C-alpha positions as CSV (number, residue, x, y, z in Angstrom):
1,M,-27.9,-33.7,-44.7
2,T,-29.4,-30.5,-43.4
3,S,-32.1,-30.2,-40.9
4,R,-35.5,-28.9,-42.1
5,R,-36.7,-26.9,-39.1
6,P,-39.4,-24.3,-39.2
7,M,-38.2,-20.8,-38.4
8,T,-40.4,-19.9,-35.4
9,A,-37.9,-18.0,-33.4
10,L,-40.0,-18.3,-30.3
11,G,-37.2,-19.2,-27.9
12,T,-35.2,-16.2,-26.7
13,G,-31.9,-18.1,-27.0
14,C,-30.4,-16.1,-24.2
15,S,-29.7,-17.0,-20.6
16,H,-28.5,-14.5,-18.1
17,E,-25.1,-16.2,-17.9
18,T,-24.7,-15.8,-21.7
19,A,-25.9,-12.3,-21.5
20,R,-23.4,-11.4,-18.8
21,V,-20.5,-12.9,-20.9
22,L,-21.6,-11.3,-24.1
23,D,-22.8,-8.1,-22.5
24,V,-26.1,-8.2,-24.4
25,I,-28.6,-8.0,-21.5
26,D,-30.9,-5.8,-23.6
27,A,-31.5,-8.7,-26.1
28,C,-32.7,-11.2,-23.4
29,G,-36.4,-11.9,-23.2
30,K,-37.1,-10.9,-26.8
31,T,-38.1,-13.3,-29.5
32,R,-36.7,-13.0,-33.0
33,H,-38.6,-12.7,-36.2
34,G,-39.8,-16.0,-37.6
35,D,-42.2,-17.5,-40.1
36,P,-45.3,-15.3,-39.9
37,W,-47.7,-18.0,-41.0
38,L,-46.4,-20.4,-38.4
39,K,-46.4,-17.8,-35.7
40,A,-50.0,-16.9,-36.5
41,V,-51.2,-20.4,-36.3
42,L,-49.3,-21.0,-33.0
43,G,-50.8,-17.8,-31.6
44,Q,-54.3,-18.9,-32.4
45,A,-53.6,-22.4,-30.9
46,A,-52.1,-20.9,-27.8
47,S,-55.0,-18.5,-27.3
48,A,-57.5,-21.4,-27.6
49,A,-55.4,-23.6,-25.3
50,S,-55.1,-21.0,-22.6
51,R,-58.9,-20.8,-22.5
52,S,-59.5,-24.5,-22.2
53,K,-60.4,-26.0,-18.8
54,G,-58.4,-28.5,-16.9
55,T,-55.4,-28.8,-19.4
56,Y,-51.7,-28.5,-18.9
57,L,-51.4,-25.6,-21.3
58,A,-54.2,-23.7,-19.5
59,A,-52.4,-24.3,-16.2
60,R,-49.1,-23.1,-17.6
61,F,-50.7,-20.0,-19.0
62,K,-52.3,-19.1,-15.7
63,R,-49.0,-19.7,-13.8
64,I,-47.0,-17.5,-16.1
65,A,-49.7,-14.8,-16.7
66,S,-49.9,-14.2,-13.0
67,R,-46.2,-13.3,-12.8
68,R,-45.2,-12.1,-16.3
69,G,-48.4,-10.9,-18.0
70,K,-50.8,-12.3,-20.6
71,K,-48.7,-11.6,-23.7
72,R,-45.6,-13.3,-22.4
73,A,-47.6,-16.2,-21.1
74,L,-49.1,-16.7,-24.6
75,V,-45.6,-16.8,-26.1
76,A,-44.6,-19.4,-23.5
77,V,-47.6,-21.5,-24.4
78,E,-46.8,-21.2,-28.1
79,H,-43.3,-22.4,-27.3
80,S,-44.7,-25.3,-25.3
81,I,-47.0,-26.3,-28.2
82,L,-44.1,-26.1,-30.6
83,I,-41.9,-28.3,-28.4
84,A,-44.8,-30.8,-28.0
85,V,-45.5,-31.0,-31.7
86,W,-41.8,-31.4,-32.5
87,Y,-41.5,-34.2,-29.9
88,M,-44.6,-36.0,-31.3
89,F,-43.3,-35.9,-34.8
90,T,-39.7,-37.0,-34.0
91,H,-40.8,-39.8,-31.7
92,D,-44.0,-40.8,-33.6
93,I,-46.3,-40.7,-30.6
94,E,-49.7,-39.1,-29.8
95,Y,-50.2,-36.1,-27.6
96,H,-50.6,-36.9,-23.9
97,D,-51.9,-34.0,-21.8
98,L,-50.4,-33.8,-18.3
99,G,-53.6,-32.4,-16.8
100,G,-54.5,-29.1,-15.2
101,D,-53.3,-30.3,-11.8
102,Y,-49.8,-31.2,-13.1
103,F,-48.0,-28.4,-11.2
104,L,-49.8,-29.2,-8.0
105,E,-48.9,-32.9,-8.3
106,R,-45.3,-32.0,-9.2
107,T,-44.7,-30.1,-6.0
108,G,-46.8,-32.4,-3.8
109,K,-50.0,-31.6,-2.0
110,T,-48.5,-31.6,1.5
111,R,-45.8,-29.2,0.4
112,Q,-48.3,-26.9,-1.2
113,T,-50.6,-27.1,1.9
114,R,-47.7,-26.3,4.2
115,R,-46.7,-23.3,2.1
116,L,-50.3,-21.9,2.0
117,V,-50.8,-22.3,5.7
118,S,-47.5,-20.6,6.4
119,Q,-48.5,-17.7,4.2
120,L,-51.8,-17.3,6.1
121,N,-50.0,-17.5,9.4
122,Q,-47.7,-14.7,8.2
123,L,-50.8,-12.6,7.4
124,G,-52.0,-13.1,10.9
125,Y,-54.6,-15.9,10.5
126,Q,-54.7,-19.1,12.5
127,V,-55.7,-22.0,10.3
128,T,-57.1,-25.4,11.1
129,L,-57.5,-27.8,8.2
130,Q,-60.1,-30.5,7.6
131,S,-60.0,-32.9,4.7
132,V,-62.9,-32.8,2.3
133,E,-63.8,-36.4,3.0
134,A,-64.3,-35.6,6.7
135,V,-66.8,-32.8,6.0
């Protein structure tokens, strides 16, 4: 029995370890050609999701776009949508958004606060923190 998967070719399929072994570093970071209809729909969905407020996909777009650029971030969001849709179909569940603060909650607020205070100290600022409830 063969698998009926759509040909999206969004994943690069190349890690740096694989590239080093195969000596194909030029091919890393590039997507392959895939189904143009599916890529177009995923592109529109990713563009709309990146503009939404307070969602996991918007937070993912912002995180990646700040480091890698908007086009690569859109492809990453497309890939995230595709993985989520595949998971929903194979496990017969509804979509559950992780929320816009998922990445903050994942690292922990105290760790994030410590990192930001440390960065401000390195820039030459002295910081005193007050919680919002106290103000």
